[in-house]
C-alpha positions in Angstrom: 0.0 -0.2 -0.1 1.7 3.8 -0.8 1.5 5.7 2.1 3.0 8.8 0.5 0.0 10.1 -0.6 -1.0 10.5 3.1 1.6 10.9 4.7 2.1 14.1 2.4 -1.5 15.1 3.2 -0.7 14.8 7.0 2.7 17.1 6.2 0.6 19.3 4.3 -1.3 21.7 6.9 1.6 21.6 9.3 3.6 22.8 6.4 1.3 25.1 5.8 1.0 26.9 9.6 4.6 26.9 9.7 5.4 29.0 6.5 2.6 30.5 6.2 1.3 31.9 9.4 5.2 31.8 10.9 8.1 32.0 8.7 5.8 34.3 6.0 5.6 37.1 7.9 8.7 37.5 9.3 10.1 37.0 5.7 7.7 39.5 5.2 9.5 42.3 8.1 12.3 41.2 7.4 11.9 42.7 3.8 10.0 45.5 5.1 13.0 46.9 7.1 15.3 47.3 4.6 12.9 49.7 2.8 12.8 53.4 3.4 9.1 53.6 3.5 6.9 50.9 3.7 3.9 51.3 1.6 6.2 53.7 -1.1 4.8 56.6 -1.8 2.4 56.2 -4.7 4.1 56.5 -7.9 7.2 55.8 -6.1 9.6 52.6 -6.3 10.8 51.3 -3.4 13.8 52.3 -2.1 16.1 49.9 -0.3 18.4 51.5 2.8 20.2 50.0 5.9 19.5 53.5 8.4 16.5 51.5 9.7 18.9 49.4 11.5 22.0 52.4 12.3 19.2 53.9 13.5 19.0 51.7 17.0 22.7 51.6 17.7 22.8 55.6 17.3 20.3 56.5 20.1 20.6 55.4 23.7 17.0 55.2 23.8 16.6 52.2 21.9 19.9 50.7 23.5 19.7 50.7 26.7 15.4 49.0 26.7 17.0 45.6 23.9 20.1 45.1 27.1 17.3 45.8 30.0 14.9 43.2 27.9 17.2 40.6 27.6 19.0 40.7 30.7 15.8 41.3 32.7 14.6 38.5 30.3 17.7 36.2 31.2 16.9 36.4 35.2 13.4 35.9 35.7 14.2 32.7 33.2 16.6 31.6 35.8 14.0 32.4 38.9 11.6 30.3 36.8 14.0 27.4 36.5 14.8 27.4 40.6 11.1 28.1 41.3 9.6 25.5 39.5 11.7 22.6 39.6 11.1 21.6 42.7 7.5 21.5 41.5 7.8 19.7 38.4 10.0 17.3 40.5 6.9 16.7 42.9 4.1 15.6 40.4 7.0 13.5 38.5 7.7 11.7 41.8 6.5 12.7 44.5 2.5 12.1 43.2 0.9 8.3 42.7 -0.3 7.9 39.3 -3.3 8.1 40.0 -3.9 11.4 41.1 -1.1 13.6 39.0 -3.7 14.1 36.5 -6.1 16.3 39.1 -3.2 18.2 40.1 -2.0 19.1 36.7 -5.2 19.9 35.9 -5.7 22.6 38.9 -2.5 23.8 37.7 -3.7 24.1 34.2 -6.6 26.3 36.0 -5.5 29.5 35.7 -4.5 29.1 31.6 -7.7 28.4 31.1 -8.9 32.7 31.3 -7.5 35.1 29.1 -3.4 36.7 29.0 -5.6 39.5 29.6 -7.4 39.0 32.0 -4.6 37.0 34.5 -2.5 40.6 33.8 -5.3 42.6 35.5 -6.5 39.8 38.1 -1.9 40.4 38.4 -3.2 44.2 38.9 -6.0 43.5 41.6 -3.9 41.2 43.7 -1.6 44.1 44.2 -2.5 47.4 44.0 -3.0 50.0 46.4 -6.8 48.7 47.4 -5.7 44.9 46.2 -6.0 42.3 48.3 -2.4 42.2 49.9 -2.5 45.3 51.0 -5.6 45.0 52.5 -4.6 42.2 53.9 -1.5 43.2 55.8 -3.5 47.3 56.7 -5.7 45.4 58.7 -3.5 43.3 60.2 -1.6 46.4 61.0 1.9 45.3 59.6 1.3 48.3 57.3 0.0 51.7 57.9 0.0 53.0 53.9 -0.4 51.1 51.2 2.7 49.5 50.1 3.6 50.1 46.0 3.7 46.2 44.4 2.7 47.8 40.9 4.5 49.5 37.6 8.2 48.0 39.1 10.2 44.8 38.5 8.2 43.2 41.5 4.8 43.1 39.6 6.5 42.9 36.0 8.5 39.7 37.8 5.1 38.5 38.8 3.5 39.1 36.2 5.7 36.8 33.4 6.2 34.3 36.0 2.5 33.8 36.5 2.5 33.6 32.7 5.0 31.7 31.4 5.3 28.9 33.9 4.3 25.8 32.0 6.2 26.6 29.5 9.1 26.1 32.3 7.1 23.5 33.9 5.7 21.1 31.6 8.9 20.0 30.3 10.8 19.6 32.9 8.1 17.3 34.2 8.5 15.3 31.0 11.9 14.9 31.4 11.6 13.8 35.1 8.6 11.5 35.2 10.7 9.3 31.7 13.6 9.1 34.6 13.2 5.2 35.7 12.2 4.6 39.2 15.3 1.8 40.0 18.1 4.2 38.6 16.7 6.6 41.9 16.6 3.4 44.1 19.7 1.9 43.1 21.6 5.2 44.1 19.8 4.9 47.6 21.1 1.0 47.8 24.5 2.4 46.9 24.7 4.9 49.7 24.1 8.0 47.1 22.2 10.9 49.9 19.4 12.5 48.1 22.0 15.3 46.8 24.0 13.3 45.4 21.3 11.0 43.5 19.9 14.4 42.5 23.5 15.8 40.6 24.7 12.7 40.1 21.2 11.2 38.6 18.1 13.3 38.4 19.8 16.9 37.1 21.8 14.7 33.9 19.0 13.1 33.1 16.8 16.0 33.0 19.3 18.2 31.0 17.3 18.3 27.6 13.6 19.6 29.8 15.8 22.6 31.4 17.3 23.8 28.0 14.0 23.5 26.8 12.0 25.0 29.3 14.7 27.5 29.2 14.8 28.3 25.9 10.5 28.6 25.6 10.5 31.2 28.8 13.7 33.0 27.0 11.8 34.1 23.8 8.7 34.1 25.1 9.9 36.2 28.3 11.4 38.5 25.2 8.5 39.3 23.2 6.0 39.7 25.6 3.9 43.1 25.1 1.0 43.2 27.7 2.9 42.5 30.4 5.2 44.9 30.5 2.5 47.5 29.0 -0.2 46.8 31.7 2.4 46.0 34.4 5.2 48.0 33.9 6.8 51.6 34.6 9.0 54.0 33.2 11.9 52.4 34.6 10.9 49.4 33.5 9.8 49.5 29.7 10.4 47.0 27.7 11.8 46.9 24.0 8.8 45.1 22.5 7.0 48.7 24.0 9.6 50.2 22.0 9.2 48.8 19.3 5.0 48.6 19.3 5.7 52.8 19.1 6.7 52.9 15.5 3.5 49.8 14.8 1.5 53.0 16.4 2.1 55.9 14.1 2.4 56.0 10.6 3.3 53.9 7.8 6.6 55.3 7.1 7.4 54.1 10.8 6.9 50.4 10.0 10.5 49.3 8.7 12.3 50.9 11.0 10.1 48.5 13.7 10.7 46.1 11.6 14.2 46.2 11.4 14.1 47.1 15.5 12.4 42.9 15.6 14.7 41.7 13.6 17.7 42.8 16.2 15.7 41.6 18.4 14.6 38.8 17.0 18.4 37.8 16.0 19.6 39.1 19.8 17.0 36.3 21.0 17.4 33.5 19.6 21.2 34.3 19.1 21.2 33.8 23.2 18.5 30.7 23.6 20.6 29.0 20.8 24.5 29.3 23.5 22.1 28.4 26.1 21.3 24.9 24.9 24.7 24.8 23.5 25.6 25.4 27.1 23.6 23.1 28.4 24.3 19.8 26.0 28.1 20.3 26.3 27.3 19.8 30.3 24.9 17.0 29.4 27.6 15.0 26.8 30.8 15.8 29.5 28.5 13.8 32.2 28.1 10.9 30.1 
């Protein structure tokens, strides 16, 4: 039986989705980034230029948000790794098989709600009249509301809340695949919990860690709604800078496209380096 037509039909929709809805827009953005204006003025031809890229390096107003975005996203990724790894291990090895689905559904529940609603829930929780300040004021711990919004605290909280599952699930899947008899063998040979973690669990879960870190970092770099709604003037991200060019006339779209290409290139490079470092350590562990 010839399975070639069925295989082509099976791959047609994913290929269409990737090429037309993902790669296509990025290639169009790359083309626009080299144009002097978009769309061209009536009766004029498209003019290619590098000025859209050189504009980034000519002004600290653009460089600082870019560096802030990369550093903050990298730091938030490491923080989320530290916070979610113990939870992933607990779900994979500390929960009985018949209860894992229940625990996972509880974790998924907040993600059934829209992103904007979840962001506003953080505003309601940490606002001057929010739940946290209300409890602290009524307990007499504070005399005036604690300012928790529109800074790095609320920005970090929003990033962690929105991207937690991107880190949790790959690590959980990697740890769950570790055979229990390996851990039992290590225990029988006298290895303590710390030794078992660094010699068995961590090396065998590196692929999950690498995938989670790459997903979270790339998601954090490109997020727009979180810094726009939870950040402040001192925490502005590069995605907000890019957005200003697309909110104005079309003549600024080439600059926004060029800045998008720079951010995409920088974020993909850093994510690839993270994956490379983890893969090298994995190879040494073997």
